[in-house]
TIGUBA-710654 format. One record per residue: y, x, z of N, C-alpha, C in turn; residue number from 1. Coordinates in steps of 0.001 Angstrom, whole numbers, plus 500000, padded with zeros to 6 digits. Example, Ala and Ser with C-alpha at 12.3 -4.5 7.8 and 13.67 -1.06 7.14 Angstrom:
! TIGUBA-710654
<<494310,513190,507800>,<495500,512300,507800>,<496700,513200,507800>,1>
<<497750,512850,507080>,<498940,513670,507140>,<500030,512900,507870>,2>
! end
This chain:
! TIGUBA-710654
<<251278,870011,695234>,<251370,871461,695328>,<252469,871816,696326>,1>
<<252149,872652,697264>,<253118,872987,698302>,<253958,874203,697898>,2>
<<255079,874322,698571>,<256008,875424,698365>,<255717,876497,699392>,3>
<<255920,877729,699026>,<255758,878833,699965>,<257071,879026,700723>,4>
<<256997,878980,702049>,<258135,879219,702918>,<257870,880533,703647>,5>
<<258648,881551,703309>,<258488,882864,703930>,<259432,882955,705118>,6>
<<258911,883446,706238>,<259663,883546,707478>,<259763,884992,707931>,7>
<<260892,885301,708574>,<261105,886649,709087>,<262111,886574,710228>,8>
<<261894,887383,711254>,<262851,887481,712346>,<263855,888578,712020>,9>
<<265133,888258,712188>,<266210,889225,711942>,<266966,889406,713250>,10>
<<267112,890638,713654>,<267838,890956,714889>,<269341,890955,714616>,11>
<<270097,890333,715543>,<271553,890300,715435>,<272141,890615,716807>,12>
<<273434,890883,716865>,<274073,891098,718166>,<273984,889893,719106>,13>
<<273665,888724,718577>,<273561,887513,719389>,<272116,887115,719668>,14>
<<271186,887998,719339>,<269775,887716,719565>,<269015,887558,718270>,15>
<<267713,887408,718410>,<266850,887249,717252>,<267120,885919,716563>,16>
<<267127,885986,715226>,<267291,884781,714424>,<266108,884678,713469>,17>
<<265628,883457,713293>,<264522,883214,712388>,<265085,882824,711024>,18>
<<264672,883576,710014>,<265101,883306,708643>,<263933,882710,707869>,19>
<<264253,881781,706979>,<263261,881179,706101>,<263801,881136,704683>,20>
<<262932,881439,703729>,<263367,881450,702328>,<262292,880864,701426>,21>
<<262779,880235,700367>,<261934,879777,699266>,<262460,880473,698012>,22>
<<261857,880202,696893>,<262349,880761,695646>,<263760,880296,695311>,23>
<<264189,879159,695870>,<265527,878626,695606>,<266601,879223,696500>,24>
<<266221,879783,697646>,<267226,880365,698526>,<266849,880309,699994>,25>
<<267820,880643,700824>,<267661,880615,702275>,<267701,879161,702726>,26>
<<266688,878733,703458>,<266650,877351,703957>,<266684,877309,705481>,27>
<<266620,878482,706121>,<266638,878552,707570>,<267224,879889,707998>,28>
<<268141,879835,708948>,<268652,881048,709601>,<269257,880579,710916>,29>
<<268458,880641,711947>,<268906,880074,713214>,<268342,880881,714378>,30>
<<268945,880658,715524>,<268570,881395,716722>,<267159,881024,717148>,31>
<<266313,882029,717299>,<264897,881807,717612>,<264699,880977,718869>,32>
<<265595,881142,719843>,<265452,880446,721123>,<266063,879042,721105>,33>
<<266566,878616,719980>,<267238,877316,719906>,<266297,876190,720325>,34>
<<266819,875301,721150>,<266034,874177,721675>,<265465,873303,720551>,35>
<<266217,873076,719488>,<265784,872195,718397>,<265015,872920,717296>,36>
<<264638,874178,717518>,<263987,874956,716455>,<262722,874271,715940>,37>
<<261891,873740,716823>,<260660,873083,716386>,<260968,871895,715487>,38>
<<261948,871102,715866>,<262345,869937,715072>,<262864,870365,713697>,39>
<<263697,871377,713668>,<264253,871866,712403>,<263137,872417,711514>,40>
<<262248,873214,712117>,<261126,873772,711334>,<260257,872649,710763>,41>
<<259947,871651,711571>,<259120,870536,711086>,<259797,869803,709941>,42>
<<261127,869600,710044>,<261863,868927,708967>,<261779,869731,707672>,43>
<<261952,871041,707770>,<261915,871905,706579>,<260514,871944,705978>,44>
<<259518,872134,706812>,<258129,872203,706325>,<257739,870892,705658>,45>
<<258111,869772,706264>,<257794,868463,705687>,<258515,868253,704363>,46>
<<259808,868575,704319>,<260587,868386,703083>,<260030,869206,701933>,47>
<<259528,870390,702247>,<258998,871272,701208>,<257517,871059,700945>,48>
<<256847,870342,701845>,<255384,870332,701851>,<254917,871792,701813>,49>
<<255446,872568,702750>,<255353,874026,702675>,<254155,874622,703398>,50>
<<253717,875714,702828>,<252810,876636,703510>,<253692,877779,703980>,51>
<<253562,878161,705255>,<254402,879225,705793>,<253639,880536,705871>,52>
<<254385,881613,705729>,<253830,882954,705916>,<254958,883859,706388>,53>
<<254613,884886,707102>,<255611,885859,707528>,<255619,886998,706531>,54>
<<256803,887568,706313>,<256879,888693,705396>,<258265,888874,704830>,55>
<<258326,889671,703791>,<259599,889932,703129>,<259780,888976,701957>,56>
<<261034,888786,701625>,<261411,887933,700488>,<262688,888531,699918>,57>
<<262884,888526,698608>,<264110,889097,698034>,<265392,888516,698633>,58>
<<265395,887223,698994>,<266591,886624,699586>,<266905,887219,700961>,59>
<<265879,887723,701652>,<266120,888319,702966>,<266932,889603,702863>,60>
<<266759,890349,701791>,<267551,891577,701618>,<269039,891252,701550>,61>
<<269382,890240,700755>,<270782,889817,700637>,<271285,889269,701968>,62>
<<270478,888441,702614>,<270855,887868,703901>,<271103,888973,704923>,63>
<<270189,889902,705043>,<270317,890987,706029>,<271589,891798,705777>,64>
<<271840,892140,704529>,<273022,892925,704170>,<274299,892172,704526>,65>
<<274367,890899,704121>,<275588,890129,704348>,<275802,889806,705826>,66>
<<274742,889534,706573>,<274921,889212,707987>,<275329,890463,708766>,67>
<<274845,891630,708369>,<275285,892880,709010>,<276768,893118,708736>,68>
<<277198,892877,707496>,<278620,893004,707172>,<279463,892033,708002>,69>
<<278974,890819,708154>,<279676,889811,708948>,<279860,890311,710379>,70>
<<278794,890771,710998>,<278881,891200,712390>,<279728,892458,712562>,71>
<<279870,893247,711520>,<280754,894421,711573>,<282209,894035,711319>,72>
<<282462,892793,710963>,<283817,892313,710718>,<284285,892504,709293>,73>
<<283393,892888,708397>,<283774,893165,707021>,<283493,892046,706034>,74>
<<282893,890960,706467>,<282574,889853,705558>,<283081,888553,706159>,75>
<<283831,887812,705355>,<284378,886534,705819>,<283755,885340,705099>,76>
<<283073,885587,703998>,<282366,884530,703277>,<280988,885057,702886>,77>
<<280088,884145,702633>,<278731,884516,702244>,<278493,884088,700798>,78>
<<277760,884912,700105>,<277450,884665,698706>,<275954,884896,698522>,79>
<<275174,883921,698934>,<273740,884019,698768>,<273201,882624,698493>,80>
<<272092,882538,697797>,<271569,881218,697455>,<271054,880496,698703>,81>
<<271450,879235,698825>,<270984,878399,699926>,<270137,877259,699363>,82>
<<269100,876925,700087>,<268239,875798,699741>,<268400,874788,700868>,83>
<<269328,873848,700702>,<269659,872884,701747>,<268657,871735,701737>,84>
<<267998,871543,702869>,<266953,870533,702979>,<267340,869509,704037>,85>
<<267816,868378,703585>,<268216,867303,704484>,<268506,866060,703672>,86>
<<268982,865045,704351>,<269369,863817,703665>,<270630,864101,702842>,87>
<<270945,863250,701890>,<272193,863453,701146>,<273415,863535,702072>,88>
<<273447,862726,703140>,<274569,862785,704085>,<274608,864139,704789>,89>
<<273472,864608,705288>,<273425,865907,705961>,<273903,867015,705028>,90>
<<273414,867010,703813>,<273807,868045,702843>,<275311,867983,702597>,91>
<<275882,866770,702499>,<277334,866676,702292>,<278093,867238,703489>,92>
<<277601,867004,704691>,<278237,867561,705891>,<278135,869080,705872>,93>
<<276965,869613,705555>,<276765,871072,705544>,<277611,871729,704460>,94>
<<277735,871081,703313>,<278610,871620,702264>,<280065,871576,702713>,95>
<<280444,870522,703425>,<281798,870420,703956>,<282097,871503,704987>,96>
<<281113,871842,705790>,<281293,872915,706777>,<281650,874233,706098>,97>
<<281095,874461,704931>,<281357,875707,704207>,<282794,875785,703693>,98>
<<283522,874676,703774>,<284920,874659,703339>,<285890,875042,704461>,99>
<<285381,875177,705687>,<286245,875578,706801>,<286400,877093,706735>,100>
<<287633,877531,706597>,<287899,878961,706415>,<287554,879778,707647>,101>
<<287151,880995,707384>,<286876,881994,708417>,<288114,882131,709307>,102>
<<287893,882118,710616>,<288994,882275,711558>,<289713,880980,711893>,103>
<<289273,879867,711302>,<289877,878566,711590>,<288824,877649,712196>,104>
<<289297,876599,712845>,<288393,875574,713354>,<288874,874215,712872>,105>
<<288012,873249,713042>,<288337,871872,712675>,<287686,870969,713712>,106>
<<288332,869899,714096>,<287737,868956,715045>,<286676,868122,714317>,107>
<<285793,867513,715112>,<284793,866617,714525>,<285483,865468,713790>,108>
<<286573,864963,714375>,<287320,863879,713727>,<287914,864361,712402>,109>
<<288540,865531,712410>,<289122,866078,711175>,<288041,866327,710132>,110>
<<286860,866761,710575>,<285762,866980,709635>,<285313,865652,709041>,111>
<<285282,864601,709855>,<284911,863268,709355>,<285919,862780,708327>,112>
<<287197,862983,708622>,<288250,862587,707671>,<288116,863401,706383>,113>
<<287888,864701,706520>,<287705,865572,705358>,<286566,865057,704470>,114>
<<285517,864543,705112>,<284359,864041,704370>,<284553,862610,703862>,115>
<<285713,862000,704210>,<286038,860694,703662>,<285671,859503,704513>,116>
<<285287,859726,705786>,<284945,858592,706636>,<285263,858920,708088>,117>
<<286467,858575,708508>,<286924,858886,709868>,<286008,858300,710937>,118>
<<285373,857184,710652>,<284522,856524,711644>,<283144,857179,711778>,119>
<<282855,858176,710976>,<281536,858819,710993>,<281477,860030,711928>,120>
<<282346,860073,712915>,<282426,861249,713793>,<281072,861577,714417>,121>
<<280406,860586,714977>,<279109,860850,715633>,<278045,861275,714635>,122>
<<278038,860658,713465>,<277060,861032,712447>,<277314,862454,711950>,123>
<<278582,862814,711808>,<278935,864180,711406>,<278502,865160,712486>,124>
<<278755,864827,713744>,<278356,865708,714847>,<276841,865880,714869>,125>
<<276115,864808,714635>,<274649,864900,714619>,<274172,865776,713454>,126>
<<274754,865603,712280>,<274373,866425,711125>,<274713,867896,711392>,127>
<<275867,868151,712033>,<276200,869527,712414>,<275083,870097,713275>,128>
<<274623,869312,714243>,<273585,869758,715159>,<272249,870005,714483>,129>
<<272026,869369,713350>,<270777,869536,712620>,<270858,870626,711559>,130>
<<272001,871286,711478>,<272152,872413,710568>,<271228,873542,711019>,131>
<<270393,874004,710134>,<269455,875076,710453>,<269839,876403,709824>,132>
<<271074,876506,709310>,<271524,877758,708700>,<272803,878179,709415>,133>
<<272600,878690,710623>,<273726,879065,711482>,<274557,880175,710845>,134>
<<275789,880244,711221>,<276786,881241,710827>,<277158,881092,709352>,135>
<<276189,881104,708463>,<276434,881003,707022>,<277002,879624,706691>,136>
<<276408,878582,707273>,<276990,877240,707247>,<277638,877107,708625>,137>
<<278944,877320,708696>,<279614,877590,709970>,<279891,876368,710852>,138>
<<278834,875754,711352>,<279021,874609,712248>,<279691,875033,713556>,139>
<<279691,876327,713848>,<280382,876811,715056>,<281894,876639,714954>,140>
<<282422,876396,713772>,<283865,876226,713582>,<284348,874801,713873>,141>
<<283428,873914,714216>,<283813,872541,714540>,<283832,872398,716058>,142>
<<284962,871911,716565>,<285187,871821,718007>,<285714,870438,718365>,143>
<<285791,870179,719655>,<286341,868904,720119>,<287810,868784,719756>,144>
<<288295,867561,719634>,<289684,867338,719236>,<290674,867937,720241>,145>
<<290246,868055,721494>,<291109,868642,722524>,<290979,870166,722591>,146>
<<290203,870748,721678>,<290028,872197,721643>,<288811,872697,722398>,147>
<<288079,871798,723067>,<286883,872216,723800>,<285793,872663,722832>,148>
<<285059,873678,723257>,<283913,874155,722485>,<282711,873325,722893>,149>
<<282410,872321,722107>,<281318,871409,722437>,<280191,871563,721436>,150>
<<279012,871237,721877>,<277857,871064,721017>,<277545,872163,720031>,151>
<<276832,873183,720473>,<276358,874203,719548>,<274910,874523,719881>,152>
<<274030,874367,718897>,<272598,874569,719102>,<272238,875958,719601>,153>
<<273029,876936,719240>,<272762,878309,719678>,<273301,878594,721069>,154>
<<273980,877619,721656>,<274568,877789,722979>,<276069,877994,722862>,155>
<<276799,877415,723814>,<278265,877493,723794>,<278736,878942,723842>,156>
<<278024,879802,724568>,<278460,881201,724662>,<278422,881872,723296>,157>
<<277448,881520,722453>,<277395,882092,721098>,<278524,881527,720239>,158>
<<278790,880240,720375>,<279887,879612,719630>,<281192,880323,719974>,159>
<<281437,880542,721266>,<282649,881226,721692>,<282700,882644,721135>,160>
<<281574,883344,721179>,<281517,884715,720660>,<281852,884714,719173>,161>
<<281256,883817,718411>,<281490,883763,716962>,<282952,883457,716653>,162>
<<283529,882499,717366>,<284934,882154,717123>,<285854,883317,717488>,163>
<<285581,883989,718594>,<286398,885147,718981>,<286236,886291,717982>,164>
<<285020,886505,717510>,<284749,887536,716497>,<285541,887253,715220>,165>
<<285501,886007,714768>,<286203,885646,713537>,<287715,885721,713726>,166>
<<288192,885333,714888>,<289627,885438,715168>,<290060,886895,715118>,167>
<<289290,887750,715748>,<289605,889185,715795>,<289674,889790,714390>,168>
<<288761,889401,713522>,<288666,890022,712198>,<289386,889238,711097>,169>
<<289977,888101,711444>,<290650,887288,710421>,<292075,887741,710156>,170>
<<292638,888507,711092>,<294026,888909,710959>,<294995,887827,711415>,171>
<<294475,886722,711937>,<295334,885626,712387>,<295892,885882,713788>,172>
<<295278,886781,714554>,<295783,887152,715869>,<295332,886252,716992>,173>
<<295164,884957,716739>,<294703,884054,717781>,<293898,882947,717128>,174>
<<293052,882316,717960>,<292229,881241,717458>,<293114,880092,716997>,175>
<<292917,879694,715740>,<293650,878553,715203>,<292768,877333,715412>,176>
<<293231,876403,716252>,<292392,875294,716634>,<292049,874349,715502>,177>
<<292894,874220,714490>,<292555,873304,713402>,<293086,873828,712081>,178>
<<292250,873624,711057>,<292678,874022,709710>,<293360,872870,709031>,179>
! end
């Protein structure tokens, strides 16, 4: 028996984002133009054995409200159900990303250490890249150890915009390179 995966496009200041929801929560929220979108969609559909349809879903109301608050600078954390679909390692990386505070960044190496395996830097970076729930699971907060803005599926310009937005609304005054 397959799961129903409801899809909807949500407009944001950074472009259209494709949202996906199941009865368990949001399983997709990513930039429609993302190069890896097909791969991410295939992974989600396969994991769920899903039938897709476009339309409304109760989780989309919460997502839309919270993402609008975020872009207005009034929300620093998200409180909505997520349905994380990946390997146990990927899920642990995505859960770890949610521990990086708004307005702060962490290097890939620091994220690997945080997750308990300093040598897993490349695997952590790959799992970050396979995150299909942008902004809410803040993979944009992970940067190169030298402070470079590297590797963001939505494009480096969006990563920079998100970090500057969070810095502006965090009250920290300037981008904090590492938490």
